[in-house]
C-alpha angles and dihedrals in degrees: 000000000000091000091059095052091047091051091048093051090049091051091048091052091047089048091049091047092050092046090051091049091051092051094047090047091049090053091049093050093047091048091051093047091051089047091050092051092048090050092052089048092050092050090054091046092051088050091052091046090053092051092047090050090049089050089049093051089049089049092050090049092049091049091050090050093046097050097046117120089242090061099035096041099077094040092051093047094048098042104033101022091234124147131201114266121253119229094257091056094057114097117194115209120206117247113253115245114259116255119245119240112233 
């Protein structure tokens, strides 16, 4: 009879160990799956960030080009009747002295 009790306890221990192993491995697989999904999502977001940065650079370039004197000059002259000032028409005012804080 003693052999049977020992064999049963051994089987129970092996079953518990296998159950624990399955639970731990399930957790590991789940964690890796979540990590993989997050990595894919991060790669997509990085790609979007690069695209947006390129679009931003293009827009800054477009703004610079649209606000240049070569582009605005004819429009301002036609619509507002303004002309570019000659050198003798420009008055430079001195900068005021900065106030001291008490």
